[in-house]
N, C-alpha and C positions, 0 to 999 in steps of 0.2 A: 573645190573646185567647183564649177556650175556651167551651168551647159546657156547660158544666157548669150545670146546675141553682143557683137560692141556696140557701144552706144553711136546715135546716128545711123545703125545700119536701118533700110525702110525695104529691103528686098524680101517680097513676099514670098511664102512657100506655096509654092506649086500645087495644085489638089491631085490627089492620088485619083488615078484613072477607075473604069470600075472593071478592066478585064485584068489588068497589073496585082499580080500576088501582092496581099500585105503581112508588109515586116511587123512578127509578134512580138520582137524586141523593141521596136519604136512605139514612145509614148504618143495617144493622139492629141496634137494642140488643144488648146480652148477657144473660144471666140471672146476674151475677156477682153478688156484695154488694156495699155500702155501699163506697164510695172510702175509704179510711183518710186520717183526719185530719180527715173531715166527719160532721156528726153530722146525724140524720135517722130515719126509722123503717128498721129491717133489713129490711121488705119491699117497698121500693120497688127498682123495680129501676134499672139503672147505666143512665146518660145516653150517649149514642152516642159514640167517641171519637174525637177531632180526630185525622188523622193529621200534621197539621202544627204540632201544640202541643207542646210544651216535657214531656214523662213527669215524674210527680212522683214522686219519691223517697220512699218510706217515709223516717222517719229512724230511724235505726240506732244500736245501743248503741254505748257507748264500749267500748274498751278494757278487760277487768278486769286486772290488773295478777295476781291468784290465779289464774288459768286459764293454763296455757301455750299458745302460740302455734305454731301448726299450721304444719310448715315448708311452705316453699312451692314450688310445685309446678314443676319445669322445664318449662319451656313453649321452642316454638319462636318466635323472635323473627322478623318480617319481614324482605324483604329488605333488605340494608344496613345493617343495626342489629349491633353487635355480638354476640356470643351470649355468655347470662352462662356463668359456670362450673354446670358438669351440665347443661348443655342439649344438645339436639342440634341442632347449624346448621343452618342451611338448605344447598344446592348454591352455591359460591363464598363459604363463610362462613371467617375462618380458625381454624383447630379449637386448642378452648384444650388448655392443658397436659398431657399425660394422656390426652388422646383419642385414638379411632381415625377418624380423620376418612374419608368418604366417597371412590371414585376423586375424582380431580381435584384435591384437597385439600392444598395444601402440608403437608408432613412436619414436622412440630415435634422438635428434637433430643430423642433418646432414643424416639419413637414407631416403630411397627413401620411401615411402609409395607406400602400393597396392592400389586400388581403395575402396573407402568407407572409409579410414583411416583419422582422423586427422593431419591435416598438421599442422608441428611444425611450430613456428616464422621465417619467412625468409624461410621457403623452398618453393618450387613453387609447387601446388597441381596440381594433372594430372586432365584430364578433367572430368567432372562430379560431382567434388565437391562442396558441396555449402557454398558460401564465409560467412567470418566472418568478422563484424565490429572493431574487434582488429586490425588488421592490415592495417592501409589508406594506404599503397602503394601498394598491391597486390591484398586486400583484404581480405586474409586468417590469419587463423592461431589467435592466442592470441596477445595482444598487449604485446609490451616489460616489462619484469618483470615477465608473467606468468601468470596465472589464480588467484583470490583472492583466500584467503584462506576460506574454508566453515565456515559462519557465526554460531555462536551455537546460540540457541532461548534465545531472552531477555524477561528480567521479565514480566510478563506481556501480551507477543506476543500473537494474535489469533491464527498465523498458525508461524509453523517452519520457522526461518531465514537461508535462503540458499542463496549464493552469483548469482548474475546473470552474464553471461560474460562482462567482461569488468566493472565491476561495482563497487561499493566501498562494505568492510567490512563488514558483518550484515544487507545488506539489503535483503528487501522480494523478492520471486520471482513474477516475473511480476508486480514489482513497480519501477518505474525509480526514481532514488532520485535527477534526474535532470527536473522532471515535473514540467511545468509551473503553473498546478493547484493546482494538488494535491500532499499535505505535505506527505512526507511519516513518516511510527510509528516510535518516538521515535525523530521526528526531532525538537520538540520543539516548543514557539512561534518565535523564530529566522525564522524557517521555516515558519511558516504563515503568519507572517509579511513580509516576502522578497515575496511567493508568492501575497500578497495582494496591495503590492507597482508594481510589474512586470503587475499586471494586471492593474494597471492605467496607468504605462507607455506603454501600448499597445494600450489601448482601450479611452484614454479619449478626445480623437476628436469625437469618438461616443457615449461615456458617458457621456460627460457632455452636450450634447445638448439634450438628454431623459431626464435628472437629470431637467434641465432649464424649459423643456416643462411640463413635466410629473409630477412633484414634486416642482418647486418652484412655478409656474405659478399658480396653485391653491392655495398654502399656499398664495400667494402675494394677489391672490381675497376674501379670506375668513380675510386677517387683512384689508383692502382696506372695506370690509361690516362691518365689528367691529366700523372702527371710526366713522361710522352713526347712527350704532344700540348700541353701548355700552353706557349703559345708565349713565346719568351725573348729575341725580339730588345725592345731598345727603342725609342722615337725618338730622334732624332739632330736636333742643331740646325742647320737652313740656313745658307747664306752668308747671307740678309737676318737672321739672327737667329730666325727662325719656326721651333717643331718639324717633322720632317718623320719620317715615318714609313718604316721600313724596304722593301725591296722583300719583296711576299710574307705582309708581316704581316695584312693584313686575310686574304689565304687560310686564313691560321694559326688566325684567332680562329674564324674562321666553321668549318674544320674540328674544331677542338676542343669547340665547343659542339655542330657536329653528332653527333658522336660519344659525346659524354656522353648527349643526349637520347635518340640510338640505343639504346643500353645502358638507360638508366633505361627506355622503351621496353618492351625484351627481358625485362629482370628485371622489368618490370610481373606480369605473371602470379606467379612467384614470387612475390615481397612480397607481392600479393593472398592465393595460397595460405598465408601464414604468419599476415598476419592470421585468415583462415578457422580457422585450425587452433589460434590459441591463441585465438580466441572460445568456440569450439566447447570446449576444455579449464577454461576460469572456469567456464562456464557448468556442463558437469559436475560436473566438482568440486563447485561450490556444492549442487548435488543429492544428492552421496554418491555418484555414479555412477563408473562407473571410467571413465579419459581415460588410456590408452595412448597412447605419442610415434606409434606408427603408425598408430592409426588416426584419430588429430588428425589427421596429414597428409596420408591420404587423404581426408578430410572437407576438409582446405581445399583439395584440390586439385578435389574437384568444385565449389566454388565460389567460384575462381578466375576464369575467363573473367569472369564476370558480376561480382563486384566491381570487377575491373581496369577494365571498362568504363566504370563509375560512377565509380571513378576518374579516370580522364579527363576528362569530363565537371565533373567538380568543381576538377579541378586548370584544366582552359581555363575557370570561369568566375572563378575565384580569377586567373588571368593578368588576364584583362580587365578586372580591377576595377584591377589593379596598376596596367595602363598607363592607365586612367582617373587614377588617381591612389593613392597608396599606402595611405592610408587606406581608401576602397570594398575595395582587395583585400583586407585586413586582417578586414573586417567581412564580407566573403563567405566568406573562411576561416573565422570562428568559426559564422557562420548555418549552414554545412553541414555541421560537423564530425562530428556524429550519421550523416553517410547510409552509411557500414560496417556500425554494431549495425544500424542499420533496415534495410539490404538484407539483413543474415544473418538476423535474427530472424523480419520481415516478407514481403521478397522483395518489397518492391512499393511504388516510387514514393519511392525513398530520398530525394534531393532534397527534394521537395518536403515530403516528411514531417520530415527534420531540419529545415528550413526552417520549419513550423511550432511543433514544438517549441522552437525556440528564440527564437520570438516572445510564445508561450502564458506562457512560464515566462523573462522575458530574465535576472534577476540571477542564477534557478539554474543556467542553464546556461551564462551567461556566467562565472559564476565559477570554475563545474568546468572548463570548458575553458581557461580562462586561467591554473590552476594546471597543468594535462597541458601548455600552450603555453610556461610558466616551463621542464619540466623538458626537451623539445625546445629551446628557449635555452639551457640550461645545455650541451645535449652542441655546440651550434654554436658558444657561446664557446671549450669544448673542442677543436674542431675545429681552429677559427683557431690556438691560444695551438698545437697539434703542426705544424700547417702553417710556422707563422711559427718555431718550433727548427729544422724540416727545413731552410727556407731559410736560418736563419743556419749550421747545420751543414754541410748539404751544396750550397749556394751557387743559384744560381738557375736550375742547369743541373742535376742532380743524375745524371741519366743519361750523363754525358760520358765517365763513368770508371767500371768494373765496383765499385771498394768504395766509391763514394757512392751507385751504385744497388742495391745491396744495403741499404744503412742507411737509405736514402728507402724503399723498398718495404717494410721492416719497419715504418719509422715508421708508414706508412700505414694498415698490417694493425693497428698497434698502437692509433691515435688511432682506426679503423673499430670496434675490440672496445669500447675505453672509450665507445663510444656507445648498448651495448648496453641498460645502463640507464635511459637514456630512450625508446626504443624499449617498452620492456616496460611502463614506467610509462604512456605513450600507449593502448599497446592495452588493458593492464586499465583506466587511467582513464576510457576512455571507453566503456566495457563498462557499466560501474558506472554513472556517469553516464546513458546510454541507460536501465536496469534501473529509475534512482530515475524518471525521466521518466513510466517505465512504472506505477510505482506511483502518482505523482500522479494518472493518467488514470482506476484502477480496481486493485481489486485482483490480485495477482500475485505469485509467489512463484518461486523458482529453479528447483524440479523443471519449474513449466509453461513459462519462458524454455528449457531444456534441450531441452523436448523441440518445443519452435517451432522448434529449429534443425536437426529432421530429420537 
């Protein structure tokens, strides 16, 4: 609807008198000329405009091809609209090619960024910019090819996967996929095995003497004691055909196992010191820090008593499980296998923490510990072979003659030394497995683990 009078009406509107009240709802007419497109007297005043009425736009002449069209004036588009070429975009808009965007805008390739902007690859950043490791020539910007695409969260990931600058696709923030000790999430057995072999290559000069001194020497001493204390008497057949034990057979058996267990307890702190020293070497070398043999042994001695005590607790749990049945003992041994690294790195609740790690990621921990146990099983089989050879060559009682005694002792020492690779695999494998479980819980690296050792 419109309040315009009919076409051709020339009746003037009477002016309002000074004494009459004014109607507040009535608009005051303007003194404008006639509305375009309507006929009537030129002296007729324009009626009041309706604020809600659709405005009448006068007819515009069509474009004349003979006249040049003026160039469009660059305008500032509304927020969220793409800025046309040559226009000055508002804050938050992408800058067109060749333009110098205001602070906070992404810098196009080839432009000169303002202070505080990220430098594109190949540009020379102004003073005050923080360098990036992506450009090896200048230390600025992303590496060739640009940053990696954002990784989507992987199945079972404990935190969202985001790409690190110059990192691989899908890795987690603050987790270096090339860390020499920490296996990144979802790297698999290959990543764990690569870090185990890397730790052995870096530290075998320190780890091998530690293993020989703290693991093989006690094992050799216990083997030599066994040569003298093992019962040599065999059961005989009585008059009724039943086997009869020789006199003093049970006393010899209890003495043998008693001495072996006592020696194991006495050498327990030495072995615990070796585990602590080896763990210290593995972590420090992975972090790029010096790890001398003397410093490693001193660290191991500081942690020996505590680690030895928790070793006794774990051994008692495994023994109780083995007494109930063999499988419960094996299960407990797998479940608490990481108690040593947990104690050395965290120093609290090693049995419970190792138990939770095992059950939270059952398949992963079970697979890593099973590979370590395979190395120990191979060492056990090798020791049985050496013992069998010793019995065949030197007889059931090798200490009965000086010549056989020397040969049996030498063979026992060789058998203990041959177990050094298995001890080394156990040490390195469990430390790397623990570091992998820490990476499953949150960002961690070799430097942080080395610092946690103290």
